[in-house]
N, C-alpha and C positions, 0 to 999 in steps of 0.2 A: 611597416611593422610598428605597433605602439612598442612604447619605451618600457623596463622594468618600473621607474617610477611613473609614470602613466599608467601601468595594471595595477601597481600598489593602490595608488590614489583609488582607482576606481572600483576594487573591491572592498575597500574601505564604505566607499559609498554604496556601494551591494550591498554590504553588511547591515548599513542603517535602514535604507530603502523600506521602510513598512511595507509596499506595494511590492517589492520584490521577489522572485524565490525563495532567497535565502530564510527571511522572517516567516514568509506564508506557506512556504514547502519543506524546506528541509530542517526547521525547527518543530515543525508540526509534528506531534503527538502522538497521531494517527499514522504516520508515515510508516513509524516501526513495524507496527503491528502488520503490516501488509508483506513482510518477507517470507515468513514460513508457510501462508497462508497461500504465497504464489508458489514457493517450492513446491509445497503437497498439489497445489494443483499442476503444476510441469510434471508430479513426479504420476498424477494420472493420465495424461496425456502420452508418457512415455509407455506406460504400463497396458492403456490400450491399444498403440503401435502395434509393440509384441504381442499381443494376443491378436492381431487382424482383426479387432471390434474399434477401430478407432472412426472407419468409417469414408466416404469421399466428398465430406462436405463440410464446410466450415461453420454454417447456421446451426446452431444447438452442440456443436460437436463442445469436447471438454478444454478444447484449444481456445475457441472462441469466449467461454466463461472466463477463465485466467488471463486472458489478454484483456477482456474487457473491466477486466478489475483492476489492471493496471491503466487502460484509459483514464479512468475515472480518479482517478487521482489531481491533483489539483495542477494547474499551468503545464508544467513540462513533458508530462506525457499524455496529454490529449491529444487524441490523434493516433496515438501508437497502433491502435486494431487497423488502420487503414494499409497496412501493408500485408496484413495475413486475409482480408477479406477476398474471396474468391471473384477473380475479374475474367468470365466466360469469354467474353472475346480474345485476349489474351491466353487463356489458358494458364494464368500465375494466380498467385506460388502454386509452382507445379507440385503440392505437395500432398494434393486431393486427391486425384486422378491418377497420379505417377505412384505405383507401390514401391517401387524400388527407392525412388526418392523421396517417400513417407517415412520407408525403415532408416535412411540412412539422417532425417531428421531427428527419429526418434532416438537412433545412438547419438546423436550429437547434443542431445537434452540429458542423455539418461551420463558419457560420460561427463559435464560440467556439474549435474547433480551429483555426483560421487567423489570429482576430485575435489584436493583442495590446494594444488598449488599451481601457480602462475603458470606455468610454461606447459602443465597438462589442457587447462583452459585455449592457450595461445593453439597449440597443437589440434585440439578437437576443431578451432577455427576454421585452420588450415585445412583437416579432412574435408568437413563442412564443403569448403569453397572450392575442392578438388570434383566433387560431385558437381557441381556448376548446374544448380538446381536454379531454371528460370523463375526469376520473382522473389528468391528466398536470397535478401543482402542481409548487410549489417542493421536492419532493423530488430532482428533478432537478437542484438546486443542489449536490447532494452529488455529479453527473459534473460540474459547474463548478468547483468546488474544485479537484479534480485534474486540468484544465488551467489554472487559473487561480488559485494559492493564496493570492495577496495580494489578488484582487476579491472573488471569488466565499466567502459563509460557506456550511459545512456546516449542514444544515436536517434536525432531528427534533422531536421532541412536549418530550424532556427540555433541548433548546436554547431552545427556545419560551419554557418553563416560567420557566424558568431567567432570561431576558431579564425576563422578565413581574414578576420575584422582585425582581431588582435596580432595576427603572426604575418599578416599579409601573404597569407599562401592562398592556393586556388584549387582547396579539396573540392573531389565531386560525390555525390550521393551514387549509391549502388553498386561498390563495389567491396570486398573486406579487405583487400591489400589498402587501400586508401584510409579505411577503418584501422587500419592496425596502425599505419603512418600518422595519422593523425593522433590517434591514441598515445601514441610515444612524446608526440607533441607537448598533447596536453598536462602527461604526467612529468615534463619537464616542468612546465606553469606551475604544476600545483607542488613538485619538490621546491622550486624558487618562491612561493609563496604560503609555505606550508601552516607557518603561524596565523596564517587570517581564513585558511584554508579546512583542508580538515582528508585523513585517512580514506571517508567514507567518498568514492568520485563523483557522487549525487551533489557534493556541494559544487565542485568546480562545473559541472554538467548547468545547474541551475545558472550559475554564474554567467556562463558561454552563451546558455539561452537568452537572458537577459540582453548580454551585449548584439548575440544574432537577429532579437527582435525591435532593436534600435531603441530600448529602451534609455539609452544613454549615450551623450556626444563622446567623442575619442578625438582626439586631438590630430588635426590632419596637416598639422606644419610646425615647424621647430622655431625655435625662439620665444625671448623672455615674454612676450606680449602676446603671443598665441597659447603660449601656458596660462598664464594670467585670465586669459578672454575664457579658456576650458575650464579653470578652478569655478572660476563665475557658475559656469554651465552646471557644474556638478553641485553645486551649492544652491542651485537652482529646483534640482533634481529631490532635492530632502526636502523642501517645501512640495510636500504631495498633493495632487490633485485632487477634486473631492471625491472625484469618479473613484480612486484610488484608495482614497481612506474609508468611503463608504463600501468598498468592498470588503478592504479587510477589519473592518468594524463588523461586518455580516458575518466573516470566517470568524472572528472569535468569538460573536455572538454563539452560533452553532457551536465551538466548543463548549461555551459558556451551556447550552443548554443539555448535551452530552453530560457536563459531571452533576446539573442540574437534576437530571433522573437517575443518573447513579446514587444520588444524594437519598433522593425516592425509595429506590430499592433498599439500600443500605440500613434506613431508619427503619421501613417496613419488615425489613427481614431480622434485626434486633428486638422490633414490637411482637412479633409473632415466636419469638425463642432460639431464631438459629445464631448461629456463629457466622459472622459476614467477612467475606474477602473483596478486595476492591484491589483491579487491577495493576500488576504492582508498581507499571506506568503511568499511572492516575493517581496514585493515593494521598502523593504529596502536593495535588492540586487544591486551591484555595477553593474553601465551600461553607457558606454561610460565615460564621465566624471562626473557625479553624480548617482542618485539613479534610479531604474525603474520605483519608484512613483512620480517622481518630472513631479506637472504640472498634478497630476491627485487625481481622487474625494479620501478623507480622508475618507468619510463614505457614504454608501449607502443611496439611497432616504429613505425616513420614512418606505415607504410599504414595501420594502426588508428587511432593516435594523429590524424591527420587526416581520418579518415575520417567522414562524415555520422553515422553511427551509432556515433561513440567515446565519447558520452556513457553508451548502453548498454551497450558491450563492454565499460568498463572498471568497471561494476557489476556483472558476473559473478566469482561466489564465487571462482573459482580457475581458470586456464589454461595447461594446460602448452604451452611453446613451444621448435619445433628451436630448440638454438643455432644452428644452420647457416644455416640459409634463413630463421629467424626467424616460420615458419607453425605456426600455432595445431595443436597436435596433437589436444589435449584439452580440452572446456570441462566444467565440474562448477560444475552448480546445488546446492547442500544446503538441503533445503527441512525444515526440524524440523517447523515447526511451520506456517508461514506460506503465502501462495497459493502453488500450485504454477503458475497460470497468471503467475505476475511474471516467475519464472524462465524458463518457456520464452520469452516475448518477447523476453528479451534473448539469449536461445542462436538466437533466429530474426534478430532483428539482424546477429548475425556470420555466420547460414548464409546469407542469403537478401541481406543488403547488402553483405559482401565474397567473394565467389563465388570469388576464389583461392583460398583457406582451402576448398576443398571434400573435402580430405579429413580434415578434423575432425572427430574423435569425439566426442559429446554425451552426458554424463553427467548422467541426476536422481539426486542422491543423499539416499536419505531413511528413515528409521524401518521396519525391517520389515514393519509393521503397517499402512503408508500405500502397501502397494503396488496393496490393493485399490481406495483411493481417485485414487491415480495410473491406474490404468488406465482407472478410470469418466470420469475426466476428458477421456483421452484417445478415450473414444467418443465425444464430441462432435463436431459437426460443425464449430464452431469451430477446432477443432485437425486442421482436415483437412491443411492445409501441412505441418503436422510429421510425418504419417505416411512422406513420403520423405526424412527424415532419419536418419542414423544415430546411434539416441538410443536410449540402455539405461537402465533403473534400475538402481541399486547400493545393495544395502542396507548398511544400518548394521553389521551384524552380520559381515557378508562380508569387509568392508571392515577392521573393528577386527580380525577372527580371521587374516587371511593377509597383510597390508598389510607385515608385518615380514619373511615370507620372499618377497614380492614384492621386496622394498627387495632382498635380500641376493644373492638366484638367478634374480629374473625382467630380464627386455629388453623392452622397448618396450610395448608394450600389450596382449600376451599375459596376462598374468595379469588383467588387468580383464576382459577379453575371456569368462574360464574364470569368472569370476565375475557379471558383468552379466548380464541378465535385456533381450533387446531388447525393444521397445515399436515402436520403427517398422520398415519395409519397406524398410531398404535395405539391411539386411546378408543 
């Protein structure tokens, strides 16, 4: 078992590591945008199970859509969908062909969606565990994390290995009782090092993930000589390998491109006479010689600011609003590399939650090469409600090449109409 001094030094090293999960994932702005969309996706799963329309297959289901959006995140959740893939020879996880098990899974999700207390989440886990559903184990904690990030710890092999390495434990995958025991130990570590970690248990999960992935050396013996050697090893970690630096630079370039496209849309909206809203968690980003939110609305119009879906609407990448009526003329989600799913859910919150904005146009803005991915996503049954929206795909290249001429000579939405490719059936 590693000493508290060792764990503390290791956490400090992890926080400074440019290639680790703290800087690469936990501090990633786009991470926070996933919580509401995943919640909405899990609600759709519950509704379908309760209505008896979920079906008996994973592929193409609402569950596949939401789990896939989790697995698309950087590093820690890669492979999160493996536990939910249907394994026909083993007949697991047994929530597709066994209707009673499917309903029990739906009740579990519904309880966790509706509750706010830690005890209620733990009780829901125990209730699910009593069902003894084959193949549906603690991997479901990855779903719970996005509902209760201060209560549920993400779960995968590397996290378990990291916990065992630090604690000298022998936890094994596959059982909820082992997960709950490990969770208690993780909460103790988090409490001991709260100043270096976070109430959001994604932080300590990321730390354990990197330890379990053998990213850092650990002190295997006692004594001043061993400690000095270990400190030297940690110093070496701070000198990032060329591959790690390249990966981080690529990730930052992707974020920069996302902001750059938001800037194009901001400037074009202003040139066309609209008031512009930039996503609340993006407007403080540096862009050109100022901030991305310069010259943009600081608050949403009252009808949107006080709406129950306002938390999601505030995170839509760019909104153009008519200055006279304060109606949303266009909503844009920029999906450079992130999940298409989360952006669509935010636009659905606006479209279905605020029907008085029924003239709004919706644009998914992404690299040209992602068009086939976008259309493949929209072929899924989970996106059936999107088909009625006035939704279009706007390629980067078209926007980049024509934005200046649209700003100079364009009026209203005509220029975008000529460039965008319809996805829905409304137009």
